[in-house]
KOLGU-157233 format. One record per residue (C-alpha): z, y, x. Coordinates in steps of 0.25 Angstrom, whole numbers. Example, Ala and Ser with C-alpha at 12.3 -4.5 7.8 and 13.67 -1.06 7.14 Angstrom:
2
<site><z>31</z><y>-18</y><x>49</x></site>
<site><z>29</z><y>-4</y><x>55</x></site>
***
This chain:
387
<site><z>-48</z><y>25</y><x>20</x></site>
<site><z>-49</z><y>40</y><x>18</x></site>
<site><z>-64</z><y>39</y><x>17</x></site>
<site><z>-62</z><y>28</y><x>6</x></site>
<site><z>-52</z><y>37</y><x>-1</x></site>
<site><z>-62</z><y>49</y><x>-1</x></site>
<site><z>-73</z><y>40</y><x>-7</x></site>
<site><z>-63</z><y>35</y><x>-17</x></site>
<site><z>-58</z><y>49</y><x>-22</x></site>
<site><z>-73</z><y>53</y><x>-25</x></site>
<site><z>-76</z><y>40</y><x>-32</x></site>
<site><z>-64</z><y>39</y><x>-40</x></site>
<site><z>-64</z><y>54</y><x>-45</x></site>
<site><z>-79</z><y>54</y><x>-47</x></site>
<site><z>-78</z><y>42</y><x>-57</x></site>
<site><z>-66</z><y>49</y><x>-64</x></site>
<site><z>-72</z><y>62</y><x>-65</x></site>
<site><z>-85</z><y>56</y><x>-70</x></site>
<site><z>-76</z><y>48</y><x>-80</x></site>
<site><z>-69</z><y>61</y><x>-85</x></site>
<site><z>-82</z><y>69</y><x>-86</x></site>
<site><z>-88</z><y>57</y><x>-94</x></site>
<site><z>-76</z><y>57</y><x>-104</x></site>
<site><z>-76</z><y>72</y><x>-106</x></site>
<site><z>-91</z><y>75</y><x>-106</x></site>
<site><z>-98</z><y>62</y><x>-109</x></site>
<site><z>-111</z><y>69</y><x>-111</x></site>
<site><z>-111</z><y>73</y><x>-96</x></site>
<site><z>-107</z><y>59</y><x>-91</x></site>
<site><z>-106</z><y>45</y><x>-97</x></site>
<site><z>-97</z><y>34</y><x>-91</x></site>
<site><z>-94</z><y>20</y><x>-97</x></site>
<site><z>-80</z><y>17</y><x>-102</x></site>
<site><z>-70</z><y>12</y><x>-91</x></site>
<site><z>-60</z><y>0</y><x>-93</x></site>
<site><z>-49</z><y>2</y><x>-89</x></site>
<site><z>-46</z><y>16</y><x>-94</x></site>
<site><z>-53</z><y>26</y><x>-85</x></site>
<site><z>-40</z><y>35</y><x>-83</x></site>
<site><z>-33</z><y>22</y><x>-78</x></site>
<site><z>-44</z><y>18</y><x>-69</x></site>
<site><z>-44</z><y>33</y><x>-63</x></site>
<site><z>-29</z><y>32</y><x>-61</x></site>
<site><z>-31</z><y>18</y><x>-54</x></site>
<site><z>-42</z><y>22</y><x>-45</x></site>
<site><z>-35</z><y>35</y><x>-40</x></site>
<site><z>-22</z><y>28</y><x>-38</x></site>
<site><z>-26</z><y>15</y><x>-32</x></site>
<site><z>-39</z><y>17</y><x>-26</x></site>
<site><z>-42</z><y>32</y><x>-23</x></site>
<site><z>-29</z><y>37</y><x>-17</x></site>
<site><z>-26</z><y>23</y><x>-10</x></site>
<site><z>-38</z><y>25</y><x>-2</x></site>
<site><z>-31</z><y>36</y><x>6</x></site>
<site><z>-17</z><y>31</y><x>5</x></site>
<site><z>-21</z><y>17</y><x>11</x></site>
<site><z>-29</z><y>24</y><x>22</x></site>
<site><z>-17</z><y>33</y><x>25</x></site>
<site><z>-6</z><y>22</y><x>25</x></site>
<site><z>-14</z><y>12</y><x>33</x></site>
<site><z>-15</z><y>23</y><x>44</x></site>
<site><z>0</z><y>28</y><x>43</x></site>
<site><z>8</z><y>16</y><x>41</x></site>
<site><z>6</z><y>11</y><x>56</x></site>
<site><z>9</z><y>25</y><x>61</x></site>
<site><z>21</z><y>27</y><x>52</x></site>
<site><z>27</z><y>14</y><x>58</x></site>
<site><z>22</z><y>15</y><x>72</x></site>
<site><z>13</z><y>3</y><x>71</x></site>
<site><z>-1</z><y>0</y><x>76</x></site>
<site><z>-12</z><y>6</y><x>66</x></site>
<site><z>-19</z><y>-3</y><x>57</x></site>
<site><z>-33</z><y>-8</y><x>60</x></site>
<site><z>-45</z><y>-4</y><x>52</x></site>
<site><z>-46</z><y>-17</y><x>45</x></site>
<site><z>-33</z><y>-14</y><x>38</x></site>
<site><z>-40</z><y>-2</y><x>32</x></site>
<site><z>-53</z><y>-8</y><x>28</x></site>
<site><z>-49</z><y>-18</y><x>17</x></site>
<site><z>-40</z><y>-7</y><x>11</x></site>
<site><z>-51</z><y>3</y><x>10</x></site>
<site><z>-61</z><y>-7</y><x>5</x></site>
<site><z>-52</z><y>-12</y><x>-6</x></site>
<site><z>-48</z><y>2</y><x>-11</x></site>
<site><z>-62</z><y>8</y><x>-10</x></site>
<site><z>-69</z><y>-4</y><x>-15</x></site>
<site><z>-59</z><y>-5</y><x>-26</x></site>
<site><z>-61</z><y>9</y><x>-31</x></site>
<site><z>-76</z><y>7</y><x>-30</x></site>
<site><z>-75</z><y>-5</y><x>-39</x></site>
<site><z>-66</z><y>2</y><x>-49</x></site>
<site><z>-75</z><y>13</y><x>-50</x></site>
<site><z>-87</z><y>4</y><x>-52</x></site>
<site><z>-78</z><y>-3</y><x>-63</x></site>
<site><z>-76</z><y>11</y><x>-70</x></site>
<site><z>-91</z><y>13</y><x>-70</x></site>
<site><z>-94</z><y>0</y><x>-77</x></site>
<site><z>-92</z><y>-12</y><x>-67</x></site>
<site><z>-79</z><y>-16</y><x>-74</x></site>
<site><z>-75</z><y>-27</y><x>-65</x></site>
<site><z>-75</z><y>-17</y><x>-54</x></site>
<site><z>-61</z><y>-12</y><x>-60</x></site>
<site><z>-55</z><y>-26</y><x>-56</x></site>
<site><z>-63</z><y>-27</y><x>-43</x></site>
<site><z>-58</z><y>-13</y><x>-39</x></site>
<site><z>-43</z><y>-16</y><x>-41</x></site>
<site><z>-44</z><y>-29</y><x>-34</x></site>
<site><z>-51</z><y>-22</y><x>-22</x></site>
<site><z>-40</z><y>-11</y><x>-22</x></site>
<site><z>-29</z><y>-22</y><x>-23</x></site>
<site><z>-36</z><y>-28</y><x>-10</x></site>
<site><z>-36</z><y>-15</y><x>-2</x></site>
<site><z>-22</z><y>-12</y><x>-7</x></site>
<site><z>-16</z><y>-25</y><x>-3</x></site>
<site><z>-23</z><y>-25</y><x>11</x></site>
<site><z>-17</z><y>-11</y><x>13</x></site>
<site><z>-3</z><y>-16</y><x>10</x></site>
<site><z>-5</z><y>-29</y><x>18</x></site>
<site><z>-9</z><y>-19</y><x>30</x></site>
<site><z>3</z><y>-10</y><x>28</x></site>
<site><z>14</z><y>-20</y><x>25</x></site>
<site><z>15</z><y>-27</y><x>39</x></site>
<site><z>17</z><y>-13</y><x>45</x></site>
<site><z>30</z><y>-11</y><x>37</x></site>
<site><z>35</z><y>-24</y><x>43</x></site>
<site><z>31</z><y>-21</y><x>57</x></site>
<site><z>36</z><y>-8</y><x>59</x></site>
<site><z>49</z><y>-6</y><x>67</x></site>
<site><z>56</z><y>3</y><x>57</x></site>
<site><z>55</z><y>7</y><x>43</x></site>
<site><z>44</z><y>17</y><x>39</x></site>
<site><z>49</z><y>21</y><x>25</x></site>
<site><z>36</z><y>29</y><x>22</x></site>
<site><z>28</z><y>17</y><x>25</x></site>
<site><z>36</z><y>8</y><x>16</x></site>
<site><z>36</z><y>19</y><x>5</x></site>
<site><z>20</z><y>19</y><x>5</x></site>
<site><z>20</z><y>4</y><x>6</x></site>
<site><z>29</z><y>3</y><x>-7</x></site>
<site><z>19</z><y>12</y><x>-14</x></site>
<site><z>7</z><y>3</y><x>-10</x></site>
<site><z>14</z><y>-9</y><x>-15</x></site>
<site><z>17</z><y>-2</y><x>-29</x></site>
<site><z>2</z><y>3</y><x>-28</x></site>
<site><z>-2</z><y>-12</y><x>-27</x></site>
<site><z>7</z><y>-15</y><x>-39</x></site>
<site><z>-1</z><y>-4</y><x>-47</x></site>
<site><z>-14</z><y>-10</y><x>-43</x></site>
<site><z>-9</z><y>-24</y><x>-48</x></site>
<site><z>-5</z><y>-18</y><x>-61</x></site>
<site><z>-19</z><y>-12</y><x>-62</x></site>
<site><z>-25</z><y>-25</y><x>-59</x></site>
<site><z>-17</z><y>-32</y><x>-70</x></site>
<site><z>-21</z><y>-21</y><x>-80</x></site>
<site><z>-36</z><y>-24</y><x>-76</x></site>
<site><z>-34</z><y>-39</y><x>-78</x></site>
<site><z>-29</z><y>-37</y><x>-93</x></site>
<site><z>-14</z><y>-33</y><x>-92</x></site>
<site><z>-8</z><y>-22</y><x>-100</x></site>
<site><z>-13</z><y>-7</y><x>-98</x></site>
<site><z>1</z><y>-5</y><x>-94</x></site>
<site><z>-2</z><y>-11</y><x>-81</x></site>
<site><z>-13</z><y>0</y><x>-79</x></site>
<site><z>-3</z><y>10</y><x>-82</x></site>
<site><z>7</z><y>4</y><x>-72</x></site>
<site><z>-3</z><y>4</y><x>-62</x></site>
<site><z>-7</z><y>19</y><x>-63</x></site>
<site><z>8</z><y>23</y><x>-63</x></site>
<site><z>11</z><y>14</y><x>-51</x></site>
<site><z>-1</z><y>20</y><x>-44</x></site>
<site><z>5</z><y>34</y><x>-46</x></site>
<site><z>20</z><y>33</y><x>-44</x></site>
<site><z>21</z><y>20</y><x>-37</x></site>
<site><z>10</z><y>21</y><x>-27</x></site>
<site><z>4</z><y>35</y><x>-25</x></site>
<site><z>15</z><y>44</y><x>-27</x></site>
<site><z>25</z><y>36</y><x>-17</x></site>
<site><z>13</z><y>35</y><x>-7</x></site>
<site><z>11</z><y>50</y><x>-8</x></site>
<site><z>26</z><y>54</y><x>-7</x></site>
<site><z>28</z><y>45</y><x>4</x></site>
<site><z>17</z><y>50</y><x>13</x></site>
<site><z>21</z><y>65</y><x>9</x></site>
<site><z>35</z><y>61</y><x>13</x></site>
<site><z>31</z><y>55</y><x>26</x></site>
<site><z>19</z><y>64</y><x>30</x></site>
<site><z>20</z><y>78</y><x>24</x></site>
<site><z>33</z><y>83</y><x>32</x></site>
<site><z>28</z><y>76</y><x>44</x></site>
<site><z>15</z><y>84</y><x>44</x></site>
<site><z>22</z><y>97</y><x>41</x></site>
<site><z>32</z><y>94</y><x>53</x></site>
<site><z>20</z><y>92</y><x>62</x></site>
<site><z>14</z><y>106</y><x>60</x></site>
<site><z>24</z><y>115</y><x>54</x></site>
<site><z>34</z><y>121</y><x>64</x></site>
<site><z>48</z><y>119</y><x>61</x></site>
<site><z>45</z><y>109</y><x>49</x></site>
<site><z>55</z><y>97</y><x>48</x></site>
<site><z>50</z><y>85</y><x>41</x></site>
<site><z>59</z><y>81</y><x>30</x></site>
<site><z>56</z><y>67</y><x>24</x></site>
<site><z>69</z><y>59</y><x>21</x></site>
<site><z>67</z><y>45</y><x>16</x></site>
<site><z>76</z><y>47</y><x>4</x></site>
<site><z>66</z><y>56</y><x>-1</x></site>
<site><z>55</z><y>45</y><x>-1</x></site>
<site><z>65</z><y>36</y><x>-8</x></site>
<site><z>67</z><y>47</y><x>-19</x></site>
<site><z>52</z><y>48</y><x>-20</x></site>
<site><z>51</z><y>33</y><x>-23</x></site>
<site><z>62</z><y>33</y><x>-33</x></site>
<site><z>56</z><y>44</y><x>-41</x></site>
<site><z>42</z><y>39</y><x>-41</x></site>
<site><z>47</z><y>25</y><x>-45</x></site>
<site><z>55</z><y>31</y><x>-56</x></site>
<site><z>43</z><y>38</y><x>-61</x></site>
<site><z>34</z><y>26</y><x>-60</x></site>
<site><z>44</z><y>17</y><x>-68</x></site>
<site><z>46</z><y>27</y><x>-79</x></site>
<site><z>30</z><y>28</y><x>-80</x></site>
<site><z>29</z><y>13</y><x>-81</x></site>
<site><z>39</z><y>12</y><x>-92</x></site>
<site><z>33</z><y>24</y><x>-99</x></site>
<site><z>46</z><y>32</y><x>-97</x></site>
<site><z>38</z><y>45</y><x>-98</x></site>
<site><z>50</z><y>52</y><x>-104</x></site>
<site><z>58</z><y>50</y><x>-92</x></site>
<site><z>48</z><y>52</y><x>-80</x></site>
<site><z>55</z><y>65</y><x>-78</x></site>
<site><z>67</z><y>57</y><x>-72</x></site>
<site><z>58</z><y>54</y><x>-60</x></site>
<site><z>48</z><y>66</y><x>-61</x></site>
<site><z>58</z><y>78</y><x>-61</x></site>
<site><z>65</z><y>73</y><x>-48</x></site>
<site><z>52</z><y>70</y><x>-42</x></site>
<site><z>48</z><y>85</y><x>-45</x></site>
<site><z>61</z><y>90</y><x>-39</x></site>
<site><z>59</z><y>81</y><x>-27</x></site>
<site><z>44</z><y>84</y><x>-24</x></site>
<site><z>47</z><y>99</y><x>-26</x></site>
<site><z>58</z><y>99</y><x>-16</x></site>
<site><z>49</z><y>92</y><x>-6</x></site>
<site><z>38</z><y>102</y><x>-8</x></site>
<site><z>48</z><y>113</y><x>-4</x></site>
<site><z>55</z><y>105</y><x>6</x></site>
<site><z>43</z><y>100</y><x>13</x></site>
<site><z>34</z><y>112</y><x>13</x></site>
<site><z>32</z><y>117</y><x>27</x></site>
<site><z>36</z><y>132</y><x>29</x></site>
<site><z>28</z><y>142</y><x>36</x></site>
<site><z>14</z><y>140</y><x>42</x></site>
<site><z>7</z><y>126</y><x>40</x></site>
<site><z>-7</z><y>121</y><x>41</x></site>
<site><z>-15</z><y>119</y><x>28</x></site>
<site><z>-16</z><y>104</y><x>31</x></site>
<site><z>-1</z><y>103</y><x>29</x></site>
<site><z>0</z><y>113</y><x>18</x></site>
<site><z>-9</z><y>105</y><x>8</x></site>
<site><z>0</z><y>93</y><x>10</x></site>
<site><z>12</z><y>100</y><x>5</x></site>
<site><z>4</z><y>108</y><x>-6</x></site>
<site><z>0</z><y>94</y><x>-11</x></site>
<site><z>15</z><y>90</y><x>-12</x></site>
<site><z>18</z><y>101</y><x>-22</x></site>
<site><z>10</z><y>94</y><x>-32</x></site>
<site><z>21</z><y>84</y><x>-33</x></site>
<site><z>32</z><y>93</y><x>-40</x></site>
<site><z>21</z><y>98</y><x>-49</x></site>
<site><z>17</z><y>84</y><x>-53</x></site>
<site><z>31</z><y>80</y><x>-56</x></site>
<site><z>34</z><y>93</y><x>-64</x></site>
<site><z>22</z><y>88</y><x>-73</x></site>
<site><z>27</z><y>74</y><x>-73</x></site>
<site><z>41</z><y>79</y><x>-77</x></site>
<site><z>37</z><y>88</y><x>-88</x></site>
<site><z>28</z><y>77</y><x>-94</x></site>
<site><z>40</z><y>68</y><x>-94</x></site>
<site><z>50</z><y>78</y><x>-100</x></site>
<site><z>39</z><y>82</y><x>-111</x></site>
<site><z>37</z><y>67</y><x>-114</x></site>
<site><z>53</z><y>65</y><x>-115</x></site>
<site><z>54</z><y>77</y><x>-124</x></site>
<site><z>42</z><y>76</y><x>-133</x></site>
<site><z>34</z><y>64</y><x>-130</x></site>
<site><z>22</z><y>71</y><x>-125</x></site>
<site><z>14</z><y>68</y><x>-112</x></site>
<site><z>9</z><y>83</y><x>-111</x></site>
<site><z>4</z><y>83</y><x>-97</x></site>
<site><z>-4</z><y>70</y><x>-98</x></site>
<site><z>-9</z><y>67</y><x>-84</x></site>
<site><z>-6</z><y>80</y><x>-78</x></site>
<site><z>6</z><y>76</y><x>-70</x></site>
<site><z>-1</z><y>64</y><x>-64</x></site>
<site><z>-13</z><y>72</y><x>-60</x></site>
<site><z>-4</z><y>83</y><x>-53</x></site>
<site><z>1</z><y>71</y><x>-45</x></site>
<site><z>-12</z><y>64</y><x>-42</x></site>
<site><z>-22</z><y>76</y><x>-40</x></site>
<site><z>-11</z><y>86</y><x>-36</x></site>
<site><z>-2</z><y>78</y><x>-27</x></site>
<site><z>-10</z><y>66</y><x>-23</x></site>
<site><z>-24</z><y>73</y><x>-22</x></site>
<site><z>-18</z><y>85</y><x>-14</x></site>
<site><z>-10</z><y>77</y><x>-5</x></site>
<site><z>-22</z><y>67</y><x>-3</x></site>
<site><z>-31</z><y>79</y><x>2</x></site>
<site><z>-20</z><y>85</y><x>11</x></site>
<site><z>-15</z><y>71</y><x>17</x></site>
<site><z>-29</z><y>65</y><x>19</x></site>
<site><z>-34</z><y>78</y><x>25</x></site>
<site><z>-23</z><y>78</y><x>35</x></site>
<site><z>-24</z><y>63</y><x>38</x></site>
<site><z>-39</z><y>64</y><x>40</x></site>
<site><z>-39</z><y>76</y><x>49</x></site>
<site><z>-29</z><y>70</y><x>58</x></site>
<site><z>-35</z><y>56</y><x>58</x></site>
<site><z>-49</z><y>61</y><x>60</x></site>
<site><z>-45</z><y>69</y><x>73</x></site>
<site><z>-47</z><y>83</y><x>66</x></site>
<site><z>-37</z><y>95</y><x>66</x></site>
<site><z>-26</z><y>94</y><x>56</x></site>
<site><z>-32</z><y>105</y><x>47</x></site>
<site><z>-35</z><y>106</y><x>32</x></site>
<site><z>-51</z><y>107</y><x>31</x></site>
<site><z>-57</z><y>116</y><x>21</x></site>
<site><z>-62</z><y>104</y><x>13</x></site>
<site><z>-48</z><y>99</y><x>12</x></site>
<site><z>-43</z><y>113</y><x>8</x></site>
<site><z>-53</z><y>113</y><x>-3</x></site>
<site><z>-50</z><y>100</y><x>-8</x></site>
<site><z>-35</z><y>102</y><x>-8</x></site>
<site><z>-36</z><y>115</y><x>-16</x></site>
<site><z>-46</z><y>110</y><x>-26</x></site>
<site><z>-37</z><y>97</y><x>-29</x></site>
<site><z>-26</z><y>107</y><x>-33</x></site>
<site><z>-35</z><y>113</y><x>-43</x></site>
<site><z>-40</z><y>99</y><x>-48</x></site>
<site><z>-25</z><y>95</y><x>-50</x></site>
<site><z>-22</z><y>107</y><x>-58</x></site>
<site><z>-35</z><y>105</y><x>-66</x></site>
<site><z>-31</z><y>91</y><x>-69</x></site>
<site><z>-17</z><y>94</y><x>-73</x></site>
<site><z>-22</z><y>105</y><x>-82</x></site>
<site><z>-32</z><y>96</y><x>-89</x></site>
<site><z>-20</z><y>89</y><x>-96</x></site>
<site><z>-17</z><y>102</y><x>-103</x></site>
<site><z>-31</z><y>107</y><x>-105</x></site>
<site><z>-39</z><y>107</y><x>-118</x></site>
<site><z>-49</z><y>98</y><x>-113</x></site>
<site><z>-42</z><y>88</y><x>-104</x></site>
<site><z>-54</z><y>78</y><x>-101</x></site>
<site><z>-63</z><y>90</y><x>-97</x></site>
<site><z>-53</z><y>95</y><x>-87</x></site>
<site><z>-49</z><y>81</y><x>-82</x></site>
<site><z>-64</z><y>79</y><x>-79</x></site>
<site><z>-65</z><y>93</y><x>-72</x></site>
<site><z>-53</z><y>90</y><x>-64</x></site>
<site><z>-59</z><y>76</y><x>-59</x></site>
<site><z>-71</z><y>83</y><x>-55</x></site>
<site><z>-63</z><y>94</y><x>-48</x></site>
<site><z>-56</z><y>82</y><x>-40</x></site>
<site><z>-69</z><y>78</y><x>-35</x></site>
<site><z>-73</z><y>92</y><x>-31</x></site>
<site><z>-60</z><y>94</y><x>-24</x></site>
<site><z>-60</z><y>81</y><x>-16</x></site>
<site><z>-75</z><y>79</y><x>-13</x></site>
<site><z>-76</z><y>88</y><x>0</x></site>
<site><z>-63</z><y>83</y><x>5</x></site>
<site><z>-67</z><y>69</y><x>3</x></site>
<site><z>-80</z><y>70</y><x>9</x></site>
<site><z>-74</z><y>76</y><x>22</x></site>
<site><z>-63</z><y>65</y><x>22</x></site>
<site><z>-75</z><y>55</y><x>21</x></site>
<site><z>-83</z><y>61</y><x>32</x></site>
<site><z>-70</z><y>62</y><x>42</x></site>
<site><z>-66</z><y>48</y><x>39</x></site>
<site><z>-80</z><y>42</y><x>42</x></site>
<site><z>-81</z><y>50</y><x>55</x></site>
<site><z>-75</z><y>48</y><x>69</x></site>
<site><z>-63</z><y>56</y><x>72</x></site>
<site><z>-65</z><y>70</y><x>76</x></site>
<site><z>-57</z><y>69</y><x>89</x></site>
<site><z>-65</z><y>57</y><x>94</x></site>
<site><z>-53</z><y>47</y><x>93</x></site>
<site><z>-56</z><y>34</y><x>86</x></site>
<site><z>-57</z><y>34</y><x>71</x></site>
***
């Protein structure tokens, strides 16, 4: 699944970078018009196909471990991987001219998604206790399924509001709750394993508060209550800033752990931008920051945490030392610059040019790391154990 994710990242961003370049510099590259709107298609691919490739690989592995159950068999992974990977390939072919591929892509993605839910749901019923992190992730997967169905409705002729709803659900109903849940479960745990004297702190009320604030933001987005988003975003800023300080491991810590907590600092920054945008809209009716807050969240937090977390999991599950390789160092540092570049593009004199440059920068940042991930996941474990 991580290898599929690596392929999906490169394919998704190669298409999007090419599209942005063709829009800004048509003399350099010409591409046919996309239906539906390319920006919406980009959001769909990134939220429902690219990132889920990694998310499902992780959850199919850790759910049984969190619950103390037998690991899932290989056949549980295979249909999920084929659905997500095949769905993205079909969607991109649709973007390049094979129009039926857009519908084929969402159908394949739905099949893979449903198979993942069907594999994980019985584990929740079989466990002896109650693993709230697993239930939190599962709830986000169900909301993600709702977002997929909304996209499907739009493709079949429903109002564009269904596409809008799908994109917002993907961000605040699916991805952000998944990331926050995994951070709540794993980040303090990782720190407690390697930092002397570190006491993991992860009360369940904190997870419930995350959900309440993300759902409030989502509902306000869906009803176009942009003037009131600050009601969710300012508390989220305060909460995530507090967590960054509260969770930060004091003293010496390995780089592989440091990058996890550095990625977390993008959350209060992103919600500062969301809050400022909402307050400005309330006072003057302006949408001054455009997509800057969303890209602080997506590239800054989701992208940084993806590199940090997948590197950590890949090192451990491939029988390698838990260290941060130089390739991962490069990619992590580069994606910080790409995030700042994409945020700044919203305020630049030539936004389309800087958006295209940022998309190309994303590929440069991720490429060496993705190649390494692909090689590792297609090779036997370094310690000689099965896998």
